[in-house]
C-alpha positions, 0 to 999 in steps of 0.5 A, a space after each residue: 942477621 944482627 945488622 938487619 935488626 939494628 935499623 928495625 930497633 931504631 925505627 921502633 925507638 923513634 916511633 915510641 919516643 919521638 911521635 909524629 908532630 901533628 900538621 899545623 892548622 890552615 890559617 886563613 883570613 876572614 872579613 865581616 861586615 854588618 849593620 846595627 839594624 836590619 831596617 831603617 827609616 828616613 833620618 835614622 843613623 846607620 852604623 856599619 861595623 865588622 872585623 878582619 881576623 885570622 882563623 881558626 883562632 880569630 887573631 885580629 889583623 889590627 893594621 888592615 884597611 877595608 874598602 866599603 861601598 853601600 849600594 842603593 836599591 836602585 843600583 846606584 852607589 851611595 857610600 864609599 869609605 876606606 876604614 882601618 881595623 886599627 892603627 895603620 903603619 906607614 907602608 909603601 902603598 902601591 898607589 897613594 894620594 899625593 894631593 887632596 884639598 878643597 879649593 876655588 876654581 883656580 885650584 888654590 886651597 880654600 876652606 871657607 865658602 859662602 852659601 851658593 858659592 861654587 866648591 871645587 876639590 883638588 886631588 892627585 895620586 901616583 902609581 908607585 909600582 915600577 912593574 905593573 899598571 894599575 886601574 884606579 877608581 877615585 871616589 869622594 863622598 861628601 857629608 854635611 854637618 849632620 853626617 848626611 851623605 850629599 853626593 859622590 864623585 867617581 873618576 876612573 883611570 889606568 896608571 902606567 908603572 911609576 906614573 902619576 895622575 895629573 891633578 884634577 879638580 871637580 866642582 862639588 855641585 851636589 852640595 845643596 844651596 841650603 847647606 851650611 856648616 862644616 862639610 867633610 870630604 872622604 876620598 878613597 882609591 880602589 882597584 875597582 868598585 867594591 861591588 865588583 870586588 875592588 879593594 882599597 890601595 891606601 888609607 882614605 883621606 878627608 878634608 873639611 871646609 865651612 859653608 857660612 855658619 860653622 857647625 860640628 856634628 862628626 859621624 861616629 868612627 872607631 878602629 881597634 883590635 882588628 875591627 872597624 866602625 863608621 856611621 852615616 845619617 840617612 836624609 829625610 828623603 830623596 833616596 829610594 826605599 828598599 834593600 841596600 847592599 853593603 860591600 866590604 873588601 880588603 887586600 891585606 899584606 902580611 909576611 910577603 903575601 897579599 890576602 884578598 877577602 870580601 864580605 857583604 850585608 844588607 839593610 832596608 830603608 822603609 817608606 815614611 808612614 809605614 809604621 808596622 813595616 809591612 811595605 805599604 802605607 795603609 789603614 793599619 798604619 793609620 790605626 797604629 798612629 791613632 793609638 800613639 797619637 799625642 804621646 811622647 817617650 815614657 808614655 805607655 802608648 808611645 810608639 817610636 815608629 809613629 814619630 815620623 818626623 823624629 821630633 820626640 812627639 806623635 802629633 798632627 805633623 806625623 799624621 800629615 806625613 802618613 797622609 801624604 804617603 797613604 797608599 804608597 808601597 816601598 
C-alpha cells in the first residue's frame, strides 16, 4: 500500500511546483504592400512601400528581397522591381546574375550614347542549384532621368541544374528618340511573374547610361528595419487609366526553411480633366476649373486637381487639356 502512495505523491508535487509550460505561439511571416495614395493623375509620383515581418510580434525580417510587379488596367505589366527590406547579406542564391551592362550591338560595354543611337543591354545568369531545374523570368525596367518608366523587356527560360544562360543582348527600342540624360536599367530574375505568384531569386541589378546631355533625378528608394520603399513617376500620357494592381511576393530563407508570402494592393489612374474624380470629364469639372482659374498655391481658391499640367498655376493651358478630354470617361 505504501509503495502505491509514493508515485501519487510525486505526481502531485510535480504538478504543484513544476507547472506545465504554455505552448509556444505559432510564428508566421507576413508581407505588406501599399501605395501612398489611392488615386493618381498623369505626371504624379507613385510611392510603393511595405514590410516583411514575423508574427505575432512584428519582428522585422531585415535581409529579405521582395519581388514587386505593377500591372496596368489593360492587363499589361508596367513595373518590375526586386527590393530589399534592409542590408542583404551575401548568400548562395539558387539563381543569380553573372553579367549585366548596357552595350553596343557587338556586346561591348558602352555607357554613353547619342540621341537616336541604338542601345543594347547584355545579360547572363546561372542556375547554381545542382539538383533541380528552375524556370527563370528575366525582367528589365527602363527609367528615364525623371524616373518615368519607358518600357519593359521580358525573357523566359528553363535552366537545367548547374547550368548557365548564354549571354543575351536586346535592343532597348522602347526608349523614345527624344530621351536625353541618364537612363537607368533595373533587372530582376523571378521564378514566375509576381502576378502569377513568382518570387525573386536574387537581388536586382541596375546600370545607368547617358544619352546626350547628362541629368540626374534618381527615384526615391530606401530599405531598413524590414521595410522597403521605391517610387516611379507616371508619364503625361500613353498609358491607360483605371485600376492598377501591385503584386508583392517573397520566398524568404531562414533557419533552413523557405517561407513564401504574398500581398497585393491597388491604385487608380484617373483621366486628365477629371477634376472631381468621378470618372468622366464633364460640365462639373469645367465648373471646378472656373472656380480655380488664375490661381496658384496660397490662393484660397487654389485647387491642385485643376492644375492639369502641373506647372503650379491654373490657366488657359489647363483649360485646353480639359477641353481636349471633355466628354471622355475613364
